[in-house]
C-alpha positions in Angstrom: -16.9 -12.9 -12.3 -19.0 -13.5 -14.9 -18.7 -10.1 -17.1 -21.6 -10.6 -20.0 -22.4 -8.4 -23.1 -25.9 -7.2 -24.1 -26.4 -10.3 -26.3 -25.6 -12.7 -23.2 -27.7 -11.0 -21.3 -31.0 -11.1 -23.3 -30.5 -14.7 -24.1 -30.0 -15.5 -20.2 -33.4 -13.0 -19.4 -35.0 -15.2 -22.2 -33.8 -18.7 -21.0 -35.5 -17.1 -17.3 -39.1 -16.9 -19.0 -39.2 -19.8 -21.1 -37.5 -22.4 -19.7 -37.5 -21.4 -15.8 -41.3 -20.6 -16.3 -40.5 -17.3 -14.3 -42.1 -14.0 -16.0 -40.7 -11.1 -17.7 -43.1 -9.3 -15.5 -41.8 -11.0 -12.1 -38.2 -9.9 -13.5 -39.0 -6.3 -14.1 -40.6 -6.0 -10.8 -37.7 -7.5 -8.9 -35.5 -5.2 -11.0 -37.1 -2.3 -10.0 -37.2 -3.3 -6.6 -34.1 -4.0 -6.2 -32.9 -0.7 -8.3 -35.5 1.2 -6.1 -33.5 0.3 -2.7 -29.8 1.0 -3.7 -31.0 4.0 -5.5 -32.2 5.2 -1.5 -29.2 3.7 -0.2 -26.2 5.4 -2.7 -28.0 8.6 -3.7 -31.9 9.7 -2.0 -29.6 9.5 1.4 -27.4 12.1 0.8 -29.7 14.1 -1.8 -33.7 14.2 -0.7 -35.7 15.8 -2.5 -37.9 15.6 -5.8 -36.9 12.5 -8.2 -37.1 13.0 -11.7 -37.4 9.8 -13.6 -36.4 10.1 -17.5 -37.6 6.9 -19.7 -37.9 5.2 -22.5 -40.4 3.1 -24.5 -38.5 -0.1 -23.6 -37.3 -2.9 -20.7 -35.6 -0.3 -18.9 -38.2 2.3 -19.3 -40.4 -0.5 -17.7 -37.6 -1.0 -14.6 -37.7 3.2 -14.2 -42.0 3.2 -13.8 -41.3 0.0 -11.2 -39.3 2.3 -9.8 -41.5 5.1 -9.6 -44.5 3.4 -8.2 -41.7 2.0 -5.3 -40.7 5.9 -4.5 -44.0 7.4 -4.6 -45.3 4.1 -1.9 -42.8 5.4 0.2 -43.8 9.3 0.4 -41.1 10.6 -2.4 -42.1 13.1 -4.8 -41.4 11.5 -8.1 -42.1 12.7 -11.7 -42.1 10.9 -15.0 -41.0 12.3 -18.4 -41.9 9.7 -20.6 -39.5 10.0 -24.1 -42.7 8.5 -26.1 -46.2 8.9 -26.1 -48.0 6.4 -24.1 -49.8 4.2 -26.7 -46.3 3.3 -27.8 -45.4 1.6 -24.4 -45.7 -2.0 -24.6 -45.8 -5.6 -23.2 -44.7 -5.3 -19.4 -43.2 -2.0 -19.4 -47.1 -1.4 -20.6 -48.3 -2.7 -17.7 -46.3 -0.9 -15.0 -46.8 2.2 -16.6 -50.6 2.2 -16.5 -50.8 1.8 -12.1 -48.9 5.4 -11.9 -51.9 7.3 -13.0 -54.0 5.3 -10.6 -51.3 6.4 -8.0 -51.2 10.4 -9.0 -47.5 9.8 -10.4 -47.4 12.3 -13.0 -46.1 11.3 -16.2 -44.9 13.9 -18.8 -44.9 12.9 -22.4 -41.6 14.6 -23.8 -42.8 12.4 -27.1 -40.2 15.4 -29.3 -38.3 18.4 -29.2 -40.9 20.6 -28.7 -43.0 19.0 -25.9 -39.2 18.6 -24.0 -38.4 22.6 -24.8 -41.9 23.2 -23.2 -41.1 21.1 -19.8 -37.6 22.2 -19.7 -38.4 24.8 -16.6 -39.9 21.9 -14.4 -37.1 19.5 -15.2 -34.8 22.1 -13.8 -37.3 21.8 -10.1 -35.7 17.8 -9.9 -33.0 17.2 -7.1 -32.3 14.0 -8.5 -32.7 11.9 -11.6 -33.3 8.3 -12.5 -32.1 7.5 -16.0 -34.3 4.9 -17.7 -33.9 5.5 -21.4 -31.9 3.2 -23.5 -30.5 0.0 -21.6 -27.9 -2.1 -22.6 -29.2 -3.1 -26.3 -27.6 0.5 -27.3 -25.4 -0.3 -30.8 -25.3 2.9 -32.5 -25.0 6.7 -31.7 -27.7 8.1 -29.6 -29.2 11.1 -31.8 -32.1 13.2 -32.2 -33.6 14.9 -28.9 -32.6 12.2 -27.3 -29.1 13.4 -26.7 -30.1 16.5 -26.0 -32.3 15.4 -23.1 -28.9 13.2 -21.8 -26.6 16.8 -22.2 -29.2 18.8 -20.5 -29.7 16.1 -17.4 -25.8 16.1 -17.1 -25.5 19.9 -16.7 -28.6 20.3 -14.3 -25.4 18.3 -11.8 -27.6 16.4 -9.9 -27.3 12.8 -8.9 -28.1 10.6 -11.5 -28.8 6.8 -11.3 -28.4 5.2 -14.1 -30.8 1.9 -14.1 -29.2 -1.1 -15.6 -26.6 0.3 -17.4 -25.7 4.6 -18.2 -28.0 5.6 -21.4 -25.6 5.9 -24.2 -23.1 3.6 -23.2 -22.2 0.4 -25.1 -22.4 -2.5 -23.0 -20.0 -4.5 -24.9 -17.6 -2.4 -25.1 -17.6 0.3 -22.5 -17.5 2.8 -25.4 -19.3 6.2 -25.5 -22.0 6.1 -28.5 -22.4 10.2 -29.2 -23.4 11.4 -25.8 -23.5 9.5 -22.3 -25.6 9.9 -18.8 -22.7 10.7 -16.3 -24.1 8.5 -13.7 -23.6 8.6 -9.8 -24.3 4.8 -9.5 -25.7 2.3 -11.2 -27.9 -0.5 -10.4 -27.6 -3.4 -12.6 -29.3 -6.9 -13.4 -28.1 -9.9 -13.1 -24.4 -9.6 -13.9 -21.7 -6.4 -14.4 -21.6 -6.0 -18.0 -18.9 -5.6 -20.3 -19.3 -1.9 -20.5 -19.4 -1.0 -17.0 -15.7 -2.4 -16.1 -13.9 -0.9 -19.4 -13.3 2.7 -20.1 -14.2 4.8 -20.5 -17.7 3.1 -19.2 -16.4 2.7 -15.6 -16.3 6.7 -15.6 -19.9 6.9 -16.9 -21.2 4.0 -14.4 -20.1 5.5 -10.7 -20.9 3.2 -7.8 -22.1 0.1 -9.0 -24.5 -2.8 -7.4 -25.6 -6.0 -9.0 -29.1 -6.7 -8.3 -29.7 -10.6 -8.3 -33.2 -10.4 -10.0 -34.1 -14.3 -10.4 -31.9 -15.2 -13.2 -30.1 -18.6 -12.5 -26.5 -18.3 -11.9 -25.4 -21.3 -13.5 -27.1 -19.8 -17.0 -24.0 -17.3 -18.0 -21.8 -20.8 -17.8 -24.8 -22.6 -20.0 -25.0 -19.8 -22.4 -21.1 -19.4 -22.7 -20.0 -16.4 -21.5 -16.4 -15.5 -22.2 -15.6 -12.6 -20.2 -14.9 -12.5 -16.8 -13.8 -9.9 -13.8 -10.4 -10.8 -12.1 -11.1 -11.3 -8.4 -8.9 -12.3 -5.5 -10.9 -15.4 -4.7 -10.0 -16.8 -8.5 -6.9 -16.3 -7.7 -5.3 -17.5 -4.9 -6.2 -21.0 -5.1 -3.5 -21.1 -8.0 -0.7 -20.0 -6.8 1.3 -22.8 -5.1 2.0 -22.8 -1.0 5.5 -22.7 -0.5 6.4 -25.8 1.3 8.5 -25.4 5.0 11.4 -27.1 3.5 11.4 -25.3 -0.1 15.1 -23.4 -1.6 15.9 -21.3 -4.3 16.3 -24.7 -6.1 12.5 -25.8 -6.0 11.0 -21.9 -6.9 12.2 -21.6 -10.3 14.7 -19.9 -12.4 14.3 -17.5 -15.0 16.3 -16.1 -17.8 15.5 -12.6 -18.6 17.0 -11.0 -22.1 16.6 -7.1 -22.1 19.1 -4.2 -22.4 20.8 -2.2 -24.4 22.6 1.3 -23.9 20.8 3.8 -22.6 17.9 1.2 -21.2 19.9 -0.4 -18.5 16.8 0.4 -16.0 14.3 -1.6 -17.6 16.7 -4.8 -17.4 17.2 -3.9 -13.7 13.3 -3.6 -13.2 12.5 -6.7 -14.7 14.9 -8.8 -12.6 14.0 -6.8 -9.6 10.1 -7.3 -9.9 10.4 -11.3 -10.7 12.6 -11.4 -7.5 10.3 -9.7 -5.3 7.4 -11.9 -6.9 9.1 -15.1 -5.0 11.4 -16.5 -8.1 14.3 -18.5 -6.7 17.2 -17.7 -9.3 17.3 -14.8 -11.6 19.5 -14.5 -14.6 19.8 -11.1 -16.6 21.4 -11.9 -20.1 22.4 -8.6 -21.3 24.9 -7.1 -24.3 28.5 -7.8 -22.5 29.4 -3.9 -22.6 26.3 -2.9 -20.3 27.7 -5.9 -17.6 29.4 -3.9 -15.6 26.9 -1.4 -15.3 24.0 -3.8 -14.6 25.7 -5.9 -11.8 26.0 -2.6 -9.7 22.6 -2.1 -10.2 20.9 -5.7 -9.1 21.9 -7.7 -6.6 20.0 -10.4 -6.1 19.7 -11.0 -9.8 23.1 -12.9 -11.4 24.8 -11.4 -15.0 25.7 -12.5 -18.2 27.4 -10.2 -21.1 26.0 -11.6 -24.2 27.7 -11.1 -27.5 26.2 -8.0 -29.1 26.5 -5.4 -32.2 28.4 -2.6 -32.8 26.2 0.0 -31.3 25.9 -2.5 -28.1 22.6 -4.2 -29.5 21.8 -7.8 -28.4 24.0 -9.6 -31.6 22.4 -12.7 -33.4 25.7 -14.7 -32.6 24.2 -14.9 -29.1 22.0 -17.2 -30.2 23.8 -20.8 -29.3 25.1 -19.2 -25.7 21.0 -18.1 -24.9 20.3 -21.1 -25.6 22.5 -23.4 -23.4 22.0 -20.8 -20.9 18.0 -22.1 -21.1 19.0 -25.5 -19.5 17.3 -25.3 -16.1 15.3 -22.2 -16.3 11.6 -22.4 -16.4 10.6 -18.7 -18.3 12.4 -16.6 -20.3 11.4 -12.8 -20.4 12.4 -10.6 -23.4 12.1 -7.3 -24.7 12.7 -4.4 -22.0 15.0 -2.2 -23.6 16.4 -4.9 -25.7 16.2 -2.3 -29.0 15.4 -2.9 -32.1 18.3 -3.6 -34.4 18.1 -5.9 -37.0 20.6 -8.4 -35.5 18.7 -8.4 -32.0 15.2 -9.0 -34.4 16.9 -11.9 -35.9 17.6 -13.3 -32.6 14.4 -12.8 -31.4 12.5 -14.6 -34.2 15.1 -17.8 -33.6 14.4 -17.8 -30.1 10.4 -17.6 -29.9 10.6 -20.6 -32.2 13.1 -22.6 -30.3 12.7 -21.7 -26.9 11.8 -25.0 -24.7 10.4 -22.5 -21.8 7.6 -20.5 -21.7 7.9 -17.0 -23.0 7.5 -13.4 -21.5 7.6 -10.8 -24.1 7.3 -6.6 -23.9 8.8 -3.7 -25.1 10.8 -3.8 -28.1 10.3 -7.2 -28.1 6.8 -7.0 -29.7 8.3 -4.7 -31.3 10.4 -6.8 -33.4 7.6 -9.4 -33.7 5.3 -7.0 -35.6 7.2 -7.1 -38.4 6.2 -10.6 -38.4 4.0 -11.5 -36.2 3.7 -15.1 -38.2 6.6 -15.8 -35.9 4.1 -16.5 -32.6 2.8 -19.2 -34.4 6.3 -21.3 -35.1 7.0 -21.6 -31.3 7.4 -24.6 -29.2 6.1 -23.2 -25.9 3.3 -21.2 -24.2 3.9 -17.2 -25.2 2.4 -14.7 -23.0 2.8 -10.8 -24.9 2.4 -7.9 -23.0 1.4 -4.9 -25.0 0.1 -0.9 -24.6 -2.4 0.0 -27.1 0.1 1.4 -29.5 2.4 -2.1 -29.3 -0.6 -3.7 -29.9 -1.6 -1.7 -32.8 1.8 -2.3 -34.2 1.2 -6.0 -34.2 -2.1 -6.4 -35.1 -1.8 -3.6 -37.6 -5.0 -1.7 -36.4 -5.0 2.0 -35.3 -4.5 2.7 -31.7 -7.8 4.5 -31.7 -9.3 1.2 -33.0 -8.0 -0.9 -30.3 -8.9 1.5 -27.5 -12.5 1.3 -28.9 -12.7 -2.3 -28.4 -10.1 -3.7 -26.2 -11.5 -7.0 -25.4 -12.4 -7.5 -28.8 -9.0 -6.9 -30.5 -7.5 -8.6 -28.0 -9.5 -11.8 -28.3 -9.1 -11.8 -32.0 -5.0 -11.9 -31.8 -4.9 -14.5 -28.9 -7.2 -17.3 -31.2 -6.0 -16.2 -34.7 -1.9 -16.5 -33.0 -2.9 -18.6 -30.0 -1.1 -16.8 -27.4 -1.8 -15.4 -23.7 -2.4 -11.5 -24.6 -2.0 -9.1 -21.8 -3.6 -5.7 -23.4 -2.1 -3.0 -20.4 -3.7 -0.1 -20.0 -7.0 1.3 -17.6 -8.7 -1.8 -17.0 -6.3 -4.4 -18.3 -7.4 -6.9 -20.7 -5.8 -10.5 -20.6 -7.1 -12.8 -23.6 -6.4 -16.9 -23.8 -5.5 -18.8 -26.9 -9.6 -20.2 -26.5 -10.9 -16.8 -26.5 -12.3 -16.4 -22.8 -11.3 -13.0 -21.3 -10.6 -11.3 -18.4 -10.7 -7.5 -17.1 -8.5 -6.0 -14.5 -9.8 -3.6 -12.2 -6.9 -3.1 -9.8 -4.2 0.4 -10.9 -4.4 3.9 -10.8 -3.8 6.9 -13.0 0.0 7.0 -11.0 0.8 3.4 -12.8 1.3 6.3 -16.4 5.0 6.6 -15.7 8.4 5.1 -17.0 9.2 1.5 -15.7 5.7 0.1 -15.1 5.9 -2.2 -18.0 9.0 -3.6 -17.1 8.0 -4.2 -13.9 5.3 -6.3 -15.0 7.1 -8.3 -17.2 8.9 -9.4 -14.5 6.1 -9.9 -12.3 4.0 -12.6 -14.8 7.9 -14.0 -15.7 8.3 -14.6 -11.6 5.2 -16.2 -11.7 5.2 -18.5 -14.4 8.8 -19.5 -13.0 7.5 -20.3 -10.2 5.1 -22.9 -12.1 2.2 -21.2 -12.6 0.5 -22.0 -15.8 0.7 -18.7 -18.2 -2.8 -17.4 -18.1 -3.5 -17.6 -14.5 0.0 -16.1 -14.2 -1.0 -13.2 -16.6 -4.3 -12.6 -14.6 -2.3 -12.9 -11.3 0.0 -10.5 -12.4 -1.8 -7.3 -13.8 -3.7 -8.0 -10.8 -0.8 -7.7 -8.2 1.1 -4.8 -10.4 -2.5 -2.8 -9.6 -2.9 -3.8 -6.4 0.7 -2.9 -5.3 0.2 0.3 -7.2 -3.4 1.1 -5.5 -0.9 0.8 -2.2 1.8 3.1 -3.5 -1.2 5.9 -4.9 -2.8 5.9 -0.8 0.7 5.7 0.6 2.9 8.3 -1.3 -0.1 10.2 -3.4 -2.0 10.0 -6.7 0.7 10.4 -8.8 4.6 10.4 -8.6 5.5 7.4 -6.9 7.9 5.0 -8.6 8.0 1.5 -10.6 10.8 1.0 -8.2 8.4 1.3 -5.0 5.9 -0.3 -6.6 8.5 -3.4 -7.1 9.3 -2.9 -3.2 5.0 -3.0 -2.3 5.0 -6.7 -4.7 5.0 -8.7 -1.8 2.6 -7.0 1.0 0.6 -6.8 -2.1 1.2 -10.7 -2.8 0.6 -11.8 1.1 -2.7 -9.9 0.9 -4.3 -11.5 -1.9 -2.9 -14.8 -0.3 -4.4 -14.0 3.1 -6.7 -11.4 2.9 -10.7 -11.8 2.6 -12.4 -12.1 -0.9 -14.1 -8.8 -1.0 -14.1 -6.6 -3.9 -14.2 -2.9 -3.7 -12.6 -0.2 -5.0 -11.7 3.6 -3.7 -14.8 5.6 -3.6 -13.2 7.7 -6.2 -13.4 5.2 -8.8 -15.9 2.3 -8.5 -18.0 0.1 -5.5 -19.0 -3.3 -6.6 -21.2 -5.4 -4.4 -21.2 -8.8 -6.4 -23.8 -11.2 -5.9 -21.5 -14.3 -5.3 -17.8 -14.2 -3.9 -16.5 -17.6 -5.8 -14.5 -15.6 -8.0 -16.2 -17.5 -10.8 
């Protein structure tokens, strides 16, 4: 399912008007009518009473004027608070403002801070609010009395319904631009916006519904939209069906290089996750002194002790042996608990360049690459990198705060520059392909902020690649299943406190649900509920 930027949405609006002959006023009418229906269902049903619509002077305000007309016709006491002078309203918005006077809908001009102060008492008497102030075009911080109005509405502790996007939210990144409406629900038009699903925007969006306003669906592809939401329907067809005669030789053999003194758990978790995902065979390569420990920690996976440094890290002298171990393997996973010894770093660099099979690299593997990211361009095989924001900062040379302010932008830029598949972990994990196409994941919960979860994801993605799934599809499926399994644990045990090993044990259930379940799209009520207009997964 497409996620669009503000510019992409504007281009589709313009193409609908110019190429298909659908007037902008018709699109605005459809938007206001659909948003009103959702407002009545999601907000007004449980919070009846007076409705205040705070509107700007652009098309977002115009959508609010249409909603005012429909609400008034239903006998709901509605007041429009206009953050502008009337004579500054133009175009379709002006055409929809004009009928409100004849219908007797109060329109209160709040053209400046003084007018806002004068009418605060009236505003406090509204039972619910509709936010139609700014829309999707915002790129700079909200300033002046607009910021004060947003703060005032949030402090009323009344349900707020956002038109298209919460005012103050960047539609392209989910970043808060100074001040932002805290919406209980949002009606967005045509397509969900990137900022609705990326944090912190997701927490300001509330319940989300996509309203079909008449924009032809194929325009998203024609407009070259490059962001997608990961959906079950898009994933299930990429997972090969296992035949009745399948055996472990058919389902692939994975080689994992992981572990160092004090970090044996990372190696064990990675191996266990790969097995739970369906990999036929797993060989775990570890420093030889750790072999007795790992043999007792893993049952199904095989272990191989490899040459090590004096302090127990994997040594560069293991290179030839590892190359020989790759014979017959379908994937190489490396990094979890590996340590950052210089000799290990030289080994990792050589393996990246010489591996004949796809690689999945995480944790210390990423930290070792960060010293020389250019090694990625000298490899023979596809690579999946799975950094968290701190690791991404080290890889890219940006600060962690910069990464978090534009997760999609940084993930896309790195994937394109180095021609890798990049999984930027965190809330709303981002998967970027070498061609710049980006996928956003919506499964998962805060309970995943615990040790070992990243090791599980490494094993999960590597296990899927081992079964013959293409790297990008494996990354998307991996993050989706990882989050789904964790969501199951959050519901079964508690929102916080479940373990990485418990997520591993839940992976088969999550995979079965993906393959056999209905392609519906929902999240727990505590977060976001999204009703897509199509279920194709495209």
